[in-house]
Backbone bond lengths (Angstrom), bond angles and torsions (degrees), N, CA, C in turn:
res aa  C-N    CA-C-N  psi(-1)  N-CA   C-N-CA  omega(-1)  CA-C   N-CA-C  phi
1 M - - - 1.497 - - 1.533 108.10 -
2 N 1.326 113.58 133.63 1.421 121.73 -178.99 1.533 107.95 -80.72
3 L 1.410 117.81 112.49 1.418 121.25 -179.68 1.508 115.30 -92.28
4 H 1.408 113.30 -2.24 1.471 118.58 -175.81 1.509 106.77 -73.56
5 V 1.320 117.83 126.23 1.475 124.45 171.48 1.492 110.92 -114.51
6 A 1.263 117.93 124.98 1.507 119.41 -179.14 1.495 107.54 -67.85
7 P 1.365 116.69 143.67 1.429 122.05 177.38 1.570 111.14 -57.86
8 S 1.290 114.33 144.33 1.425 118.96 176.65 1.531 112.37 -69.51
9 P 1.369 115.86 159.44 1.466 115.19 175.31 1.475 116.62 -58.05
10 H 1.363 116.24 -30.77 1.420 121.05 178.64 1.528 110.10 -66.95
11 R 1.356 116.51 -45.02 1.472 115.83 177.69 1.435 112.62 -65.54
12 L 1.362 119.96 -39.04 1.487 119.28 178.42 1.523 112.15 -64.15
13 S 1.337 115.03 -32.42 1.557 117.56 174.55 1.494 110.18 -65.50
14 A 1.316 118.55 -42.32 1.473 122.59 -179.32 1.541 108.65 -63.89
15 L 1.404 116.70 -43.21 1.419 116.79 179.38 1.525 114.22 -65.01
16 R 1.295 115.57 -34.86 1.539 123.28 178.38 1.471 107.54 -62.64
17 T 1.401 115.93 -43.67 1.410 120.65 -178.64 1.541 110.27 -61.99
18 L 1.304 118.07 -41.56 1.484 120.63 -179.66 1.510 108.75 -66.78
19 D 1.272 116.41 -45.72 1.463 119.63 -178.50 1.503 113.28 -56.43
20 I 1.325 113.11 -45.46 1.537 119.86 -179.00 1.576 108.52 -65.61
21 E 1.342 115.22 -44.06 1.499 114.88 -178.07 1.497 112.32 -70.97
22 I 1.307 118.07 -34.52 1.415 121.61 175.47 1.542 110.96 -62.53
23 E 1.360 114.41 -40.53 1.465 120.50 175.45 1.515 111.67 -60.24
24 G 1.371 118.86 -34.81 1.448 120.72 173.15 1.481 113.14 -68.78
25 L 1.334 116.61 -38.99 1.550 119.80 178.94 1.558 109.95 -62.32
26 V 1.306 113.66 -40.28 1.467 118.79 -178.50 1.531 108.23 -63.46
27 A 1.348 115.41 -40.27 1.419 117.29 179.76 1.588 110.72 -68.06
28 L 1.321 117.31 -35.64 1.441 119.94 176.79 1.552 109.59 -66.06
29 K 1.306 118.32 -42.60 1.455 120.67 176.58 1.518 110.65 -54.06
30 D 1.350 111.63 -51.46 1.488 118.67 -178.02 1.561 113.20 -58.26
31 A 1.387 109.17 -38.26 1.548 113.17 179.39 1.529 111.59 -68.14
32 L 1.379 114.35 -32.03 1.562 117.35 -179.32 1.525 110.09 -68.60
33 T 1.345 117.47 -24.95 1.480 121.24 -179.09 1.514 109.00 -80.65
34 S 1.262 116.93 -12.80 1.519 119.96 -178.89 1.556 111.86 -85.23
35 P 1.214 120.17 158.25 1.500 123.16 -179.07 1.514 110.55 -60.01
36 G 1.296 116.50 -38.67 1.501 118.34 -177.27 1.490 119.69 -55.91
37 L 1.422 114.74 -77.33 1.465 120.59 177.06 1.459 110.86 -61.77
38 G 1.309 119.96 -41.38 1.447 121.38 -171.25 1.606 107.91 -66.19
39 K 1.299 118.77 -41.82 1.492 115.88 175.36 1.521 113.55 -68.65
40 S 1.280 116.80 -36.37 1.472 121.38 177.81 1.516 111.58 -62.67
41 L 1.337 113.88 -41.45 1.519 118.52 178.30 1.542 109.84 -62.15
42 E 1.350 116.05 -43.24 1.489 118.90 179.38 1.584 109.34 -64.75
43 M 1.273 117.84 -35.42 1.476 117.13 -179.65 1.568 109.08 -73.13
44 A 1.339 118.51 -34.47 1.489 122.72 177.58 1.534 109.47 -62.08
45 I 1.337 113.88 -46.33 1.484 120.67 -178.05 1.497 111.31 -64.06
46 H 1.294 118.09 -43.96 1.439 123.53 174.89 1.520 111.59 -59.78
47 A 1.277 116.59 -46.06 1.479 120.58 -178.80 1.502 111.16 -62.87
48 I 1.329 118.50 -40.54 1.454 119.61 178.90 1.497 113.33 -73.23
49 A 1.334 114.47 -42.97 1.539 119.83 -179.20 1.494 113.59 -64.68
50 T 1.379 118.76 -24.55 1.429 119.94 -177.41 1.496 113.19 -106.53
51 T 1.300 118.34 -1.91 1.479 121.14 -178.13 1.520 110.99 -67.25
52 S 1.294 117.62 145.49 1.488 122.70 176.08 1.526 109.87 -86.88
53 G 1.285 117.81 -5.92 1.451 122.91 -175.17 1.542 111.67 -112.67
54 R 1.364 114.49 -149.53 1.445 119.92 -178.05 1.483 109.51 -110.92
55 V 1.389 112.46 173.07 1.515 117.70 170.49 1.507 107.67 -103.23
56 V 1.284 116.28 121.51 1.472 125.27 179.55 1.526 106.74 -100.29
57 V 1.281 117.36 107.51 1.431 122.95 -176.09 1.540 111.66 -98.09
58 T 1.274 121.59 132.75 1.472 121.18 -168.94 1.517 107.20 -142.20
59 G 1.335 115.38 155.00 1.476 118.55 174.37 1.589 103.28 175.04
60 M 1.337 113.33 163.26 1.445 119.84 -175.68 1.569 110.50 -122.35
61 G 1.291 115.84 145.79 1.521 120.13 -179.96 1.516 110.14 66.44
62 K 1.315 117.20 -137.82 1.490 118.78 -178.65 1.541 111.25 -64.98
63 S 1.269 118.75 -32.35 1.441 121.81 176.02 1.538 108.39 -62.40
64 G 1.340 117.72 -33.60 1.443 120.65 178.65 1.510 113.27 -68.45
65 H 1.359 116.79 -35.85 1.447 120.86 174.80 1.535 111.03 -62.68
66 V 1.333 113.94 -42.12 1.449 120.95 174.93 1.490 112.42 -59.10
67 A 1.359 114.63 -45.11 1.469 121.07 177.93 1.502 113.31 -60.84
68 R 1.277 117.24 -37.75 1.504 119.91 175.63 1.467 110.71 -61.71
69 K 1.308 116.87 -45.76 1.518 124.09 -178.62 1.593 107.85 -62.06
70 I 1.295 119.02 -46.08 1.402 123.59 177.51 1.492 111.57 -54.71
71 A 1.338 114.06 -52.95 1.510 120.95 -179.38 1.552 111.29 -60.08
72 A 1.369 116.21 -39.75 1.474 117.29 175.88 1.501 113.22 -66.95
73 T 1.360 120.44 -38.70 1.409 120.69 179.29 1.581 110.75 -66.79
74 M 1.318 117.71 -41.69 1.422 119.12 175.99 1.476 113.48 -62.87
75 R 1.370 118.64 -40.08 1.465 118.63 -179.25 1.558 110.58 -64.51
76 S 1.328 116.93 -38.03 1.453 119.79 -178.10 1.550 114.88 -73.99
77 T 1.306 113.48 -9.68 1.503 120.06 -175.93 1.494 112.72 -121.97
78 G 1.296 120.40 27.29 1.440 127.42 168.76 1.508 117.61 91.91
79 T 1.351 120.43 5.30 1.484 123.18 178.70 1.602 103.17 -108.15
80 S 1.373 113.29 122.42 1.396 118.21 177.30 1.514 110.84 -69.27
81 A 1.334 116.00 115.34 1.482 116.88 -174.39 1.543 108.80 -146.15
82 L 1.296 114.12 153.64 1.498 122.00 175.16 1.476 110.71 -144.17
83 F 1.297 118.37 160.00 1.434 128.73 177.52 1.556 108.14 -98.46
84 L 1.348 115.16 130.68 1.450 120.97 175.24 1.552 107.92 -119.77
85 H 1.373 112.51 119.61 1.445 116.18 175.93 1.507 110.72 -76.16
86 P 1.389 115.88 127.93 1.438 118.48 -177.57 1.489 116.99 -52.71
87 G 1.396 115.18 -41.55 1.436 118.73 -177.01 1.526 112.21 -68.62
88 E 1.328 117.07 -37.23 1.482 120.95 171.33 1.480 115.71 -65.72
89 A 1.354 111.18 -33.18 1.552 118.03 -179.95 1.538 105.71 -62.43
90 S 1.289 120.83 -41.85 1.485 121.31 -177.03 1.506 113.75 -73.25
91 H 1.294 119.91 -7.15 1.373 125.62 -178.48 1.600 114.35 -124.58
92 G 1.300 110.19 37.29 1.545 118.87 171.59 1.515 115.91 119.68
93 D 1.296 117.30 -20.01 1.400 118.27 -175.79 1.526 119.14 -85.30
94 L 1.369 113.82 0.81 1.428 117.52 171.89 1.509 113.33 -59.92
95 G 1.341 115.54 -20.32 1.449 121.00 179.35 1.471 117.45 -64.51
96 V 1.438 113.23 -13.38 1.518 116.33 -179.64 1.544 110.35 -76.25
97 I 1.317 115.36 -16.08 1.516 120.15 -179.96 1.511 109.70 -86.14
98 S 1.299 116.47 122.08 1.437 125.34 179.55 1.524 112.26 -105.23
99 P 1.307 118.48 153.71 1.478 120.09 -178.24 1.490 115.86 -55.62
100 G 1.338 118.59 -23.85 1.461 120.19 -179.63 1.563 113.38 -90.57
101 D 1.290 115.88 1.53 1.469 119.85 -177.32 1.489 113.73 -81.87
102 V 1.331 117.57 166.08 1.469 123.20 167.23 1.536 106.57 -117.17
103 V 1.314 116.95 130.82 1.422 123.21 175.87 1.482 109.92 -100.17
104 L 1.378 117.63 127.74 1.423 123.03 178.92 1.577 105.41 -117.60
105 A 1.373 110.99 112.40 1.526 117.94 -177.74 1.484 107.31 -106.25
106 I 1.336 113.75 132.77 1.471 122.70 -178.75 1.586 106.27 -109.38
107 T 1.300 115.31 116.52 1.474 116.48 -179.67 1.580 106.65 -155.91
108 W 1.337 116.53 113.96 1.447 119.65 -173.73 1.529 109.50 -67.95
109 S 1.291 120.55 -43.23 1.430 124.45 -173.85 1.532 109.75 -82.11
110 G 1.333 116.45 -26.92 1.507 121.49 -176.37 1.480 110.76 75.57
111 E 1.342 120.58 8.38 1.474 122.67 179.28 1.489 112.20 -124.19
112 T 1.345 117.66 31.17 1.485 121.39 176.58 1.471 109.65 -73.96
113 R 1.351 116.27 104.10 1.467 120.20 -174.34 1.604 111.92 -58.77
114 E 1.278 116.10 -30.46 1.512 117.93 -177.31 1.446 111.30 -63.77
115 L 1.369 118.10 -17.56 1.496 120.43 -176.88 1.542 110.56 -88.27
116 N 1.273 119.09 -11.27 1.496 120.32 -171.22 1.523 111.94 -62.87
117 D 1.314 119.14 -38.43 1.498 118.20 -179.84 1.539 109.26 -64.79
118 I 1.298 117.63 -35.23 1.453 119.80 176.81 1.522 112.35 -62.89
119 F 1.378 115.27 -43.23 1.440 118.70 176.97 1.457 114.67 -63.16
120 H 1.352 117.14 -39.18 1.476 121.29 179.06 1.516 109.02 -64.93
121 Y 1.283 117.82 -44.34 1.509 125.06 177.54 1.517 109.22 -57.76
122 C 1.284 119.99 -46.75 1.480 123.95 -175.35 1.544 106.41 -62.17
123 R 1.359 115.28 -46.68 1.507 119.56 -176.08 1.529 110.58 -66.08
124 H 1.307 115.98 -36.89 1.493 119.39 -178.69 1.544 114.42 -68.34
125 Y 1.400 113.02 -38.70 1.414 118.92 -176.14 1.557 113.88 -106.22
126 G 1.305 114.85 14.42 1.492 118.26 172.07 1.506 111.13 66.81
127 V 1.291 122.14 27.96 1.422 125.19 174.94 1.479 115.08 -80.69
128 T 1.329 119.93 127.98 1.452 121.74 -176.46 1.485 110.88 -61.71
129 L 1.375 120.36 124.78 1.461 119.73 -179.13 1.541 106.83 -114.49
130 V 1.373 113.47 124.64 1.514 120.19 172.23 1.529 104.88 -108.13
131 V 1.254 116.37 132.21 1.500 123.98 176.10 1.513 112.02 -122.53
132 A 1.357 112.87 128.90 1.481 118.49 171.31 1.514 110.43 -107.05
133 T 1.314 113.11 112.14 1.418 119.77 -177.61 1.519 113.01 -146.61
134 A 1.379 115.37 160.56 1.445 119.56 176.92 1.499 112.61 -91.46
135 Q 1.406 115.12 -3.75 1.472 119.47 -178.61 1.533 107.60 -126.74
136 P 1.340 113.88 87.77 1.503 118.00 -178.65 1.531 114.80 -63.58
137 D 1.307 117.46 -19.28 1.453 119.98 179.81 1.481 111.53 -96.95
138 S 1.335 117.61 13.16 1.546 122.80 176.53 1.496 108.91 -81.68
139 T 1.319 113.83 176.01 1.427 123.36 177.78 1.558 111.58 -52.52
140 A 1.309 114.28 -47.41 1.438 119.46 -179.88 1.515 113.33 -66.36
141 G 1.362 113.15 -44.57 1.468 117.66 176.80 1.494 115.47 -57.12
142 R 1.383 115.29 -41.34 1.420 119.35 -179.27 1.506 113.81 -71.23
143 A 1.337 115.72 -28.50 1.464 124.53 -179.75 1.552 113.32 -73.79
144 A 1.378 115.09 -23.41 1.474 120.81 -171.30 1.496 111.12 -72.54
145 D 1.353 113.09 146.76 1.428 121.42 168.83 1.593 107.39 -82.82
146 I 1.334 113.05 -35.06 1.496 117.95 173.26 1.526 104.82 -132.46
147 C 1.325 117.27 124.58 1.409 123.98 177.77 1.523 114.03 -106.12
148 L 1.276 117.98 116.17 1.489 123.11 176.36 1.544 107.22 -89.70
149 S 1.357 113.37 95.40 1.444 116.38 -174.45 1.531 113.70 -83.99
150 L 1.329 115.90 104.92 1.369 118.38 -178.33 1.504 118.04 -79.23
151 P 1.248 121.83 146.99 1.568 119.77 -178.35 1.513 108.69 -66.98
152 Q 1.239 118.33 145.28 1.524 127.30 174.74 1.522 106.07 -76.48
153 V 1.302 114.28 116.03 1.504 117.99 177.27 1.491 109.64 -127.58
154 R 1.335 112.34 159.64 1.487 118.29 -179.03 1.564 108.83 -78.23
155 E 1.348 114.39 142.21 1.420 119.87 178.24 1.594 110.01 -74.87
156 A 1.297 117.06 149.19 1.429 120.08 176.86 1.607 112.30 -73.67
157 C 1.314 113.37 -20.29 1.438 120.74 177.51 1.580 108.35 -58.01
158 P 1.367 121.14 124.38 1.441 121.15 177.36 1.501 117.25 -54.76
159 N 1.361 113.08 -25.38 1.469 119.61 -179.97 1.537 111.77 -92.24
160 A 1.379 115.34 -0.91 1.429 121.25 -175.13 1.474 116.14 52.69
161 L 1.373 116.43 36.48 1.397 123.62 -173.92 1.490 112.44 -119.47
162 A 1.332 119.54 -54.65 1.445 123.80 179.02 1.515 111.80 -68.21
163 P 1.360 115.06 127.24 1.475 119.67 -179.73 1.573 107.72 -60.63
164 T 1.294 116.46 120.60 1.490 122.99 -176.74 1.474 107.39 -134.43
165 S 1.339 117.23 -80.38 1.522 121.75 179.84 1.507 108.14 -62.02
166 S 1.311 118.29 -38.88 1.502 120.74 -179.19 1.510 113.14 -59.87
167 T 1.353 116.48 -44.45 1.453 118.04 -178.49 1.564 111.37 -73.76
168 T 1.342 116.65 -27.11 1.421 120.01 175.00 1.495 110.57 -63.27
169 L 1.345 116.05 -44.60 1.442 120.47 179.30 1.516 112.42 -65.70
170 Q 1.340 115.68 -38.71 1.470 120.31 175.14 1.510 110.06 -59.28
171 L 1.287 116.43 -46.47 1.513 122.74 -174.93 1.511 108.40 -65.76
172 V 1.280 117.07 -45.56 1.494 121.71 -178.18 1.521 109.51 -65.55
173 L 1.320 118.28 -40.93 1.444 120.63 175.50 1.596 110.57 -59.04
174 G 1.292 113.52 -41.10 1.505 114.46 179.88 1.541 111.41 -66.44
175 D 1.315 115.58 -39.25 1.491 120.00 173.61 1.513 110.49 -57.32
176 A 1.362 117.18 -46.90 1.400 120.39 -178.77 1.612 111.89 -62.15
177 L 1.303 115.83 -39.57 1.475 119.28 173.85 1.527 109.28 -58.76
178 A 1.317 116.11 -53.37 1.494 124.61 -172.80 1.489 109.61 -60.29
179 V 1.321 120.22 -44.49 1.465 124.42 -177.61 1.523 109.45 -71.49
180 A 1.357 120.82 -36.70 1.436 122.90 175.02 1.425 110.41 -60.63
181 L 1.408 115.99 -41.07 1.498 120.47 -179.13 1.547 110.92 -68.97
182 I 1.296 116.94 -34.65 1.505 119.83 177.76 1.557 108.22 -62.78
183 E 1.272 117.55 -42.12 1.451 119.22 178.64 1.549 111.30 -73.49
184 A 1.285 118.97 -37.45 1.465 122.87 177.62 1.496 113.13 -61.02
185 R 1.339 116.44 -35.63 1.410 124.15 178.83 1.538 118.36 -89.29
186 G 1.388 113.42 -9.03 1.396 117.71 -177.68 1.573 110.78 68.26
187 F 1.287 118.90 34.34 1.432 126.08 -174.75 1.531 109.02 -68.33
188 S 1.354 119.23 122.05 1.438 121.91 -174.75 1.504 113.33 -103.20
189 P 1.382 118.87 173.48 1.414 121.28 176.09 1.545 110.46 -63.31
190 N 1.310 115.33 -35.69 1.547 116.79 177.42 1.513 109.26 -67.39
191 D 1.341 121.75 -36.63 1.432 119.86 171.45 1.490 116.01 -60.96
192 F 1.369 113.82 -39.77 1.433 117.03 176.98 1.456 114.58 -61.93
193 R 1.344 116.94 -37.42 1.436 123.36 178.56 1.529 112.37 -58.98
194 V 1.378 113.70 -35.57 1.464 114.72 -179.08 1.515 110.04 -63.04
195 F 1.356 117.30 -34.65 1.444 117.84 -176.59 1.571 112.01 -92.60
196 H 1.364 116.05 -6.31 1.475 120.50 -177.47 1.495 111.16 -139.64
197 P 1.368 116.46 64.03 1.481 119.79 -177.45 1.493 112.52 -74.42
198 G 1.367 122.88 -15.55 1.416 125.33 -175.84 1.467 114.76 -98.18
199 G 1.349 117.33 166.83 1.425 120.96 172.79 1.538 114.74 75.57
200 R 1.260 118.48 -176.75 1.433 123.58 -176.54 1.495 113.56 -62.72
201 L 1.381 113.70 -38.27 1.507 116.27 -179.50 1.545 110.29 -65.39
202 G 1.346 114.61 -38.99 1.491 118.92 179.70 1.564 108.30 -64.36
203 A 1.379 115.78 -39.23 1.452 117.29 -176.79 1.535 108.93 -67.28
204 L 1.367 118.44 -40.60 1.442 120.74 -177.18 1.553 111.37 -65.42
205 L 1.346 116.31 -21.06 1.453 120.88 -179.48 1.521 111.79 -101.06
206 A 1.322 120.38 2.76 1.420 124.31 177.07 1.556 109.04 -66.13
207 T 1.307 114.49 142.58 1.511 116.93 176.52 1.473 110.96 -103.62
208 V 1.365 114.18 167.88 1.482 118.08 179.28 1.541 111.13 -61.91
209 N 1.363 114.49 -34.27 1.448 118.13 179.30 1.512 114.09 -60.05
210 D 1.409 116.04 -26.86 1.440 119.47 -176.87 1.518 111.55 -71.92
211 V 1.326 119.89 -28.73 1.501 122.26 -169.49 1.561 114.00 -123.00
212 M 1.322 119.44 -6.78 1.399 121.93 -175.74 1.531 112.56 -68.33
213 G 1.314 116.60 151.96 1.446 120.94 168.97 1.493 111.61 -77.90
214 T 1.318 118.67 141.78 1.430 122.44 -179.13 1.501 112.14 -134.44
215 G 1.368 113.84 174.71 1.456 117.17 175.02 1.530 112.30 62.32
216 D 1.375 114.24 -137.04 1.443 120.60 -178.43 1.523 113.69 -68.22
217 A 1.374 117.02 -11.06 1.465 118.85 177.56 1.506 111.16 -73.12
218 V 1.332 117.46 -17.76 1.483 120.30 -176.69 1.521 111.02 -87.07
219 P 1.362 116.08 121.12 1.470 116.90 177.87 1.541 109.43 -70.79
220 R 1.322 115.87 127.50 1.473 121.78 178.68 1.487 112.07 -151.09
221 V 1.303 116.51 142.66 1.418 120.62 173.72 1.570 108.14 -140.93
222 S 1.256 117.13 162.73 1.498 124.83 -178.65 1.528 106.33 -85.32
223 T 1.348 112.66 166.88 1.481 116.70 -176.19 1.529 108.55 -73.28
224 S 1.308 120.72 -15.12 1.485 121.65 179.66 1.530 113.63 -93.81
225 T 1.306 114.15 1.92 1.513 122.84 175.36 1.507 109.30 -63.34
226 S 1.302 118.87 143.48 1.456 122.17 174.43 1.474 112.96 -78.44
227 I 1.316 117.40 161.09 1.446 120.18 174.00 1.591 110.24 -55.97
228 M 1.360 117.43 -40.89 1.389 119.07 178.78 1.531 112.02 -61.69
229 G 1.358 114.41 -41.82 1.532 121.78 177.72 1.517 110.79 -60.36
230 A 1.298 116.90 -40.90 1.442 120.81 -177.96 1.557 110.17 -70.40
231 T 1.270 115.62 -36.69 1.533 124.83 177.55 1.527 107.36 -61.14
232 I 1.291 115.93 -46.66 1.491 120.56 -178.24 1.544 109.77 -63.50
233 E 1.344 115.39 -39.82 1.500 120.53 -178.91 1.512 107.41 -66.51
234 M 1.325 117.03 -42.67 1.517 117.35 178.54 1.430 115.86 -59.27
235 N 1.426 111.52 -43.44 1.534 116.61 -177.39 1.512 108.24 -70.22
236 R 1.302 118.89 -29.45 1.461 121.25 -179.16 1.593 111.61 -71.31
237 K 1.312 115.77 -37.19 1.513 120.21 -175.65 1.509 112.54 -95.78
238 R 1.328 119.88 -22.27 1.405 121.90 173.17 1.512 121.11 64.59
239 Y 1.336 112.85 29.68 1.452 121.10 175.10 1.507 112.76 -97.79
240 G 1.379 115.17 -6.65 1.407 119.14 -177.58 1.572 115.92 79.59
241 C 1.306 113.92 8.98 1.389 122.09 -179.61 1.467 113.95 -165.97
242 T 1.360 118.45 166.24 1.453 119.86 173.23 1.528 110.79 -138.50
243 A 1.274 118.63 146.95 1.370 123.54 174.04 1.539 110.48 -76.23
244 V 1.299 115.63 147.93 1.489 118.80 173.06 1.564 106.62 -118.25
245 V 1.343 112.65 124.93 1.478 117.76 -173.49 1.496 112.13 -123.65
246 D 1.317 118.13 158.39 1.456 119.62 175.55 1.513 107.08 -92.05
247 D 1.361 114.48 -169.61 1.453 117.94 -173.84 1.490 113.28 -75.55
248 Q 1.315 120.77 -4.16 1.435 126.90 170.27 1.501 113.40 -99.80
249 D 1.331 117.43 9.36 1.462 122.86 -178.54 1.492 111.75 65.46
250 R 1.305 117.02 24.81 1.493 120.20 173.62 1.458 107.24 -83.47
251 L 1.392 112.86 143.02 1.486 119.77 -179.86 1.625 105.68 -77.94
252 V 1.318 112.75 120.25 1.453 115.63 -179.74 1.564 110.66 -119.92
253 G 1.273 116.87 -10.03 1.464 118.86 177.03 1.507 115.70 -176.87
254 A 1.291 121.53 -179.58 1.407 125.37 174.38 1.485 112.78 -139.40
255 F 1.279 117.91 153.59 1.448 122.97 176.74 1.536 109.34 -130.30
256 T 1.310 119.80 120.62 1.413 125.77 -170.61 1.514 113.17 -114.36
257 D 1.390 116.94 169.76 1.415 121.65 173.29 1.575 113.10 -52.50
258 G 1.390 109.19 -38.29 1.468 111.76 -178.89 1.509 110.85 -69.73
259 D 1.325 119.98 -38.57 1.438 122.36 172.97 1.470 112.47 -54.36
260 L 1.292 114.63 -47.07 1.533 123.17 -177.62 1.585 108.58 -58.70
261 R 1.290 118.89 -46.98 1.474 123.65 -179.25 1.454 110.66 -61.19
262 R 1.331 117.27 -37.52 1.435 120.31 -179.79 1.651 114.06 -73.56
263 C 1.340 113.84 -26.07 1.384 119.49 179.72 1.546 117.85 -90.52
264 I 1.388 115.37 -27.85 1.394 120.95 -164.38 1.543 112.99 -63.50
265 T 1.338 117.94 -31.21 1.462 118.01 -179.27 1.517 114.28 -99.57
266 V 1.307 116.07 -0.25 1.472 121.01 -174.83 1.538 111.93 -116.60
267 Y 1.316 118.89 -38.12 1.430 121.55 -168.28 1.538 109.85 -112.75
268 D 1.362 114.36 157.14 1.405 122.22 171.80 1.557 110.04 -71.00
269 L 1.330 121.64 121.90 1.453 120.62 -176.50 1.441 113.27 -70.83
270 K 1.362 118.81 1.58 1.483 120.27 172.45 1.508 113.90 -91.03
271 E 1.377 114.13 -2.82 1.445 120.02 176.30 1.505 111.97 -63.75
272 D 1.331 118.63 150.88 1.488 120.95 176.06 1.499 110.79 -66.22
273 I 1.308 114.42 142.55 1.481 121.98 -179.41 1.521 111.48 -63.36
274 A 1.352 117.79 -30.69 1.419 120.30 -176.43 1.532 112.82 -55.72
275 R 1.306 120.04 -26.05 1.440 121.86 -179.33 1.553 112.41 -78.10
276 H 1.268 116.40 -17.84 1.456 123.00 -166.80 1.564 113.48 -122.10
277 M 1.326 115.66 -9.56 1.522 118.58 -178.97 1.468 109.93 -70.07
278 S 1.381 115.18 161.72 1.468 122.86 169.34 1.476 108.80 -85.87
279 L 1.370 113.69 131.99 1.510 117.79 -178.07 1.596 106.60 -87.36
280 N 1.328 112.30 158.77 1.541 121.81 176.54 1.512 111.01 51.38
281 P 1.359 118.48 58.72 1.490 119.65 176.06 1.500 109.19 -66.70
282 V 1.331 114.55 152.34 1.454 121.65 178.62 1.507 108.57 -67.73
283 S 1.312 117.87 133.60 1.519 120.27 178.36 1.476 108.88 -138.98
284 I 1.318 117.09 170.40 1.439 121.28 -178.32 1.567 110.63 -144.10
285 D 1.286 120.92 155.26 1.400 127.70 178.30 1.542 110.79 -81.17
286 P 1.328 118.31 134.11 1.431 121.56 -178.51 1.520 114.23 -57.09
287 D 1.277 120.54 -21.84 1.483 124.00 -177.14 1.518 112.22 -90.12
288 C 1.335 116.89 0.20 1.490 121.19 175.88 1.483 108.89 -73.19
289 L 1.347 119.55 152.97 1.405 123.46 175.86 1.512 110.88 -71.49
290 C 1.311 117.77 150.50 1.507 120.06 178.49 1.454 107.90 -61.48
291 S 1.323 121.01 -39.26 1.428 121.98 -178.91 1.556 112.19 -61.10
292 E 1.378 117.57 -28.64 1.420 121.30 173.46 1.459 111.05 -71.20
293 A 1.304 115.88 -42.24 1.479 119.34 178.98 1.491 114.14 -62.13
294 L 1.371 116.17 -34.89 1.433 120.91 177.04 1.519 108.16 -65.82
295 G 1.278 117.89 -40.22 1.470 123.54 179.49 1.558 110.35 -60.85
296 V 1.326 116.62 -44.07 1.468 123.68 177.34 1.520 109.34 -60.22
297 M 1.381 115.43 -45.34 1.441 116.21 -178.94 1.535 111.40 -63.20
298 N 1.369 114.35 -42.88 1.467 115.38 179.03 1.493 113.79 -60.75
299 E 1.331 117.13 -42.97 1.409 125.17 -178.46 1.501 112.80 -62.20
300 N 1.289 116.68 -34.88 1.510 122.39 -178.70 1.478 112.57 -102.37
301 A 1.268 119.31 3.62 1.462 122.28 177.18 1.558 113.08 55.95
302 V 1.445 115.07 44.82 1.381 120.28 178.35 1.551 107.57 -128.90
303 S 1.343 115.00 158.24 1.406 120.74 179.63 1.496 113.62 -108.84
304 V 1.323 116.81 0.18 1.450 121.67 -175.88 1.559 110.02 -139.17
305 L 1.298 114.79 134.99 1.538 114.70 172.24 1.481 110.32 -123.76
306 F 1.307 118.82 139.35 1.437 120.96 170.68 1.520 106.43 -81.88
307 V 1.345 114.48 146.50 1.469 120.63 -175.54 1.553 107.13 -110.17
308 T 1.320 115.71 123.66 1.452 120.32 -177.38 1.496 112.36 -129.58
309 R 1.346 117.51 144.77 1.394 121.60 171.46 1.506 107.30 -123.60
310 Q 1.355 116.15 120.32 1.537 122.59 -170.64 1.445 112.01 50.44
311 D 1.335 115.23 47.03 1.552 123.60 176.84 1.500 112.32 72.62
312 R 1.250 118.89 -5.28 1.566 119.45 179.43 1.503 109.70 -90.94
313 L 1.313 115.55 134.71 1.477 121.61 -178.70 1.565 109.33 -68.48
314 V 1.253 117.22 126.98 1.482 120.33 178.90 1.531 113.43 -128.72
315 G 1.402 117.35 -8.54 1.381 117.37 -179.23 1.574 110.33 -178.22
316 I 1.392 110.75 -176.84 1.526 117.76 176.56 1.520 104.91 -147.14
317 I 1.339 114.06 145.44 1.500 117.44 176.84 1.482 109.95 -136.98
318 H 1.306 117.16 133.40 1.442 127.45 -179.14 1.508 111.50 -99.33
319 M 1.335 120.30 146.05 1.418 124.03 176.66 1.504 112.39 -51.11
320 H 1.317 116.00 -40.75 1.496 120.52 177.90 1.546 112.29 -56.63
321 D 1.305 116.41 -37.00 1.465 120.06 -178.49 1.511 107.92 -61.61
322 I 1.317 120.19 -38.30 1.419 124.94 -175.99 1.533 108.08 -79.31
323 V 1.292 119.89 -44.62 1.474 121.88 -178.44 1.445 110.24 -59.01
324 K 1.415 117.19 -38.64 1.482 118.95 -178.37 1.576 113.17 -62.33
325 L 1.350 114.53 -17.81 1.459 116.48 176.05 1.510 112.25 -76.05
326 G 1.328 117.91 -14.85 1.451 121.44 -177.06 1.528 108.90 103.22
327 I 1.260 120.81 4.27 1.496 123.05 176.90 1.559 108.69 -84.04
328 E 1.291 114.40 121.27 1.531 117.22 -172.20 1.518 110.65 -92.91
329 R 1.326 112.47 150.07 1.455 120.79 172.11 1.447 111.55 -63.67
330 S 1.332 119.73 141.30 1.431 121.45 179.50 1.526 109.47 -90.52
């Protein structure tokens, strides 16, 4: 039986679209290796990285949608940026542009009339204007202080009308700018978390310090506490264990429900806990990611970790605290 099924026309259309857009991206990569676009990109990155103001990203139509995304990506990765709609700019919003800003205009044709008022404003007030266009000799290209000359590529649209390959190139160029700025600024995962505390990304960047129990919530007893005293502390704090600390609050051991079951029928509950505690309990630093803490729990088959800084007990974290963030057990 012949199991080969020819691809449907819809799938063939999708594959053609990908091939054409990949062709455009290859052209963009080639252009970036050339002195023209490559040098202009370096100048744009330097202008944005050293500006005392913000990046004002603008564009009309589909280019405007791309501009919004570029501004959003920059904002979430440490570059102060906003989107300015060209139509609103001509009716009062030009005032959001300050002399220390950099304006990044996205226009494939370079002849988007709605952008002209922004160009005039930048020229009048000495605002640096960066333009990304496929037509460097256009109105926009000539107005630019820095022109990012994109390669002219064919659209994936069979009518060569709907922006497809062109907007893909614009979007990728925006990502290239944003990522280069991340590296130029030394923007770290912790910095990213400041701008993105919500959602799964925020959860993955949460630290033990963010969710651990502290202060009186931490079960702890001294080495001279009796087994009975440790049991009372465990019941009061409900973690199923207690830390054992010395007079400097250094973690020296742990006593768990399992330890209690082994002791209760054999030993006098008035005996010191130091004789029956587990030595070298697993602990973690408060600056570690919660995802790392969960990995340590899985590796050691425990559901609770004591949190220490320079051997001193500062908190406790339970697996449930981490799972509630949306971080899953591996």
